[in-house]
C-alpha positions as CSV (number, residue, x, y, z in Angstrom):
1,M,231.4,124.8,89.9
2,S,231.6,121.2,88.9
3,N,233.6,118.8,91.2
4,Q,233.8,116.1,88.5
5,K,237.3,114.7,88.4
6,P,239.0,114.2,85.0
7,A,239.5,110.7,83.7
8,D,242.9,109.2,84.2
9,G,243.7,109.6,80.5
10,E,242.7,113.3,80.6
11,R,244.8,113.8,83.8
12,S,247.9,112.1,82.2
13,R,247.6,113.7,78.8
14,P,249.4,117.0,79.8
15,L,252.4,115.1,81.1
16,R,252.7,113.2,77.9
17,D,252.5,116.4,75.9
18,V,255.2,118.0,78.0
19,A,257.5,114.9,77.5
20,E,256.9,114.9,73.8
21,D,257.5,118.7,73.4
22,A,260.7,118.4,75.5
23,T,262.3,115.4,73.9
24,G,260.4,114.7,70.7
25,F,259.6,111.3,72.2
26,G,255.9,110.7,72.7
27,A,253.6,107.7,72.8
28,P,254.2,106.6,69.1
29,E,258.0,106.8,69.6
30,I,257.7,104.8,72.9
31,R,255.6,102.2,71.1
32,M,258.1,102.0,68.2
33,T,261.0,101.5,70.7
34,R,259.1,98.7,72.4
35,D,258.3,96.9,69.2
36,L,261.8,97.3,67.7
37,I,263.0,95.3,70.7
38,L,260.1,92.9,71.2
39,N,258.5,92.7,67.7
40,P,260.6,94.3,65.0
41,G,258.7,92.4,62.3
42,A,255.6,94.5,63.1
43,V,257.6,97.7,62.6
44,A,258.9,96.6,59.3
45,A,255.5,95.5,58.1
46,A,254.0,99.0,59.0
47,Q,256.5,100.9,56.9
48,G,254.9,102.6,53.9
49,Q,251.4,102.0,55.3
50,P,249.1,105.1,55.6
51,D,247.6,103.8,58.9
52,S,251.0,103.0,60.5
53,P,250.8,103.3,64.4
54,Y,254.5,104.4,64.4
55,P,256.2,107.7,63.6
56,R,258.1,108.2,60.4
57,S,261.2,106.1,60.7
58,L,263.6,109.0,59.7
59,R,262.2,111.2,62.4
60,Y,262.4,108.4,64.9
61,F,266.0,107.7,64.0
62,L,267.1,111.3,64.4
63,T,265.2,111.8,67.7
64,W,266.5,108.5,69.2
65,N,270.1,109.2,68.3
66,G,269.8,112.8,69.6
67,I,268.8,111.5,73.0
68,F,271.6,108.9,72.8
69,L,274.2,111.6,72.2
70,V,272.9,113.6,75.2
71,L,273.4,110.5,77.3
72,V,276.9,110.0,76.0
73,T,277.8,113.6,76.6
74,V,276.5,113.4,80.2
75,L,278.6,110.3,80.7
76,G,281.8,111.9,79.4
77,G,281.5,111.7,75.7
78,F,284.0,110.0,73.4
79,Q,287.2,111.5,74.9
80,S,288.3,108.2,76.3
81,Q,288.6,106.9,72.7
82,F,290.5,109.9,71.4
83,A,292.9,109.7,74.4
84,A,294.4,106.6,72.7
85,L,295.6,108.6,69.7
86,P,299.3,108.5,69.0
87,E,301.2,110.9,71.1
88,P,303.1,112.5,68.1
89,F,299.8,113.3,66.4
90,I,298.5,114.9,69.6
91,T,301.7,116.9,70.0
92,W,301.5,118.1,66.4
93,A,297.8,119.0,66.7
94,M,298.4,121.0,69.9
95,Q,301.2,123.0,68.1
96,T,299.1,123.5,65.0
97,S,295.9,124.5,66.8
98,G,297.5,126.4,69.6
99,K,295.3,124.5,72.1
100,S,296.0,122.5,75.2
101,R,295.7,118.8,75.2
102,D,292.4,118.8,77.0
103,A,291.0,121.5,74.9
104,F,292.0,119.7,71.6
105,L,290.5,116.4,72.8
106,G,287.4,118.2,73.9
107,D,287.0,119.7,70.5
108,L,287.5,116.3,68.8
109,D,284.7,115.0,71.0
110,Q,282.4,117.8,70.0
111,W,283.0,117.7,66.3
112,Y,282.8,113.9,66.2
113,S,279.4,114.0,68.1
114,L,278.2,116.6,65.6
115,A,279.3,114.8,62.4
116,A,279.1,111.1,63.1
117,I,275.4,110.3,63.2
118,P,274.2,112.4,60.2
119,V,277.1,111.4,57.9
120,I,277.2,107.7,58.8
121,S,273.5,107.3,58.8
122,L,273.1,108.9,55.4
123,F,275.8,106.6,53.9
124,L,274.3,103.5,55.6
125,Y,270.8,104.4,54.4
126,L,271.8,104.3,50.7
127,P,272.6,100.6,50.3
128,L,269.9,99.5,52.8
129,A,267.2,101.5,51.0
130,F,268.4,100.1,47.6
131,L,268.3,96.5,48.8
132,F,265.1,96.7,50.7
133,R,263.3,98.5,47.9
134,R,264.4,95.7,45.5
135,W,263.5,92.9,47.9
136,T,260.0,94.3,48.8
137,G,259.2,95.8,45.4
138,S,258.0,99.0,47.2
139,R,259.9,102.3,47.3
140,A,258.0,103.6,50.3
141,A,258.2,100.4,52.4
142,G,261.9,99.9,51.5
143,S,262.9,103.4,52.4
144,G,261.0,103.3,55.7
145,Q,262.4,99.8,56.5
146,A,266.0,101.0,55.9
147,F,265.8,103.6,58.7
148,A,263.7,101.3,60.9
149,Y,266.5,98.7,60.6
150,V,269.2,101.1,61.5
151,S,267.1,102.4,64.4
152,G,266.7,98.9,65.8
153,W,270.4,98.4,65.5
154,S,271.1,101.7,67.2
155,I,268.9,100.7,70.2
156,Y,270.8,97.6,70.9
157,G,274.1,99.3,69.9
158,A,273.4,102.1,72.4
159,A,273.5,99.6,75.3
160,F,276.8,98.1,74.1
161,G,278.2,101.5,73.3
162,L,277.5,102.9,76.7
163,A,279.0,99.7,78.2
164,A,282.1,100.1,76.0
165,L,282.8,103.5,77.5
166,F,283.6,101.7,80.8
167,V,284.4,98.1,79.9
168,P,287.4,97.5,77.6
169,A,286.3,94.0,76.9
170,V,283.0,95.2,75.4
171,R,284.9,97.7,73.3
172,A,287.2,95.0,72.0
173,A,284.2,92.7,71.1
174,S,282.2,95.5,69.4
175,P,282.8,94.3,65.8
176,V,281.4,90.8,66.6
177,L,278.5,92.3,68.6
178,T,277.7,94.6,65.7
179,V,277.4,91.8,63.2
180,L,275.4,89.7,65.7
181,I,272.9,92.5,66.2
182,L,272.6,93.1,62.5
183,A,272.0,89.4,61.9
184,V,269.3,89.0,64.6
185,L,267.4,92.1,63.4
186,F,267.7,90.9,59.8
187,L,266.2,87.6,60.6
188,R,263.4,89.0,62.9
189,M,262.5,92.0,60.7
190,G,262.9,90.4,57.3
191,K,261.1,87.1,57.5
192,G,258.7,86.9,54.6
193,R,259.8,90.3,53.4
194,W,263.5,90.3,52.6
195,W,263.9,86.5,52.7
196,T,261.7,83.3,52.5
197,S,264.3,80.5,53.0
198,G,267.4,79.9,55.0
199,G,269.7,80.0,52.0
200,Q,268.2,83.2,50.7
201,A,268.5,84.8,54.2
202,L,272.2,84.0,54.4
203,W,272.9,85.2,50.9
204,R,271.0,88.4,51.3
205,F,272.5,89.1,54.7
206,V,275.9,88.8,53.1
207,Q,274.8,91.4,50.5
208,L,273.6,93.7,53.2
209,L,276.9,93.5,55.1
210,L,278.9,94.1,52.0
211,G,276.8,97.1,51.1
212,M,277.2,98.6,54.6
213,L,280.9,97.9,54.7
214,I,281.5,99.5,51.3
215,V,279.8,102.8,52.3
216,F,281.0,102.7,56.0
217,V,284.7,103.2,55.1
218,P,284.2,106.5,53.2
219,A,281.7,107.6,55.8
220,V,284.2,107.1,58.6
221,L,286.9,108.9,56.5
222,I,284.6,111.9,56.0
223,V,283.7,112.0,59.7
224,T,287.3,111.8,60.6
225,A,288.3,114.6,58.3
226,I,285.4,116.8,59.6
227,T,286.4,116.0,63.2
228,V,290.1,116.7,62.8
229,V,289.8,119.8,60.7
230,G,287.1,121.2,63.0
231,A,289.2,120.6,66.1
232,L,292.3,122.0,64.5
233,Y,290.9,125.2,63.0
234,G,287.6,125.7,64.8
235,P,287.2,128.2,67.7
């Protein structure tokens, strides 16, 4: 019997496999997370390339946000936000659904968690993909960059979102923080791709914000409708 010890890479490989199988997050996803924080321009440049070292941006986006929702659920979910709903509405909802206050708020939390990410991300993808495809001249690169951009935003937003669950001041500043994150990512990811001068960067960032705002309103209305109807009439 051979007493030769496996190399470090061979010894650590099973652990990486278990982590990837359990969470969907392996070495490529970790690399993409790191570069979205430290070097987002490299992630944007790799989109649409056959030899990209990163996973497909749609897969990464869904995996990352699934992990984020698990963290939010462990920390108490979104119930603290729903607790601020008007008391007449909660009273009416309890009477209509036949549920207790805690049960109704819990169902709101579950339905919101289920609907928010897929609905809002789909709506946000549409204007981003349209603009990035037009600015880059590449359908594949523009589509990948759209989800990479939203993924980068969600990484930074996750930190502020978790803080907002416990710090009211962060929750109050969330609109300003959101625009700031979008602007920083736009400048870091888009230099030489989406813009080539300061004036062009400003104008195109305004276009991006307007596009996201236009689709965000109906997306939130749809999520709200799904959440309320599901909480009222769901089991």
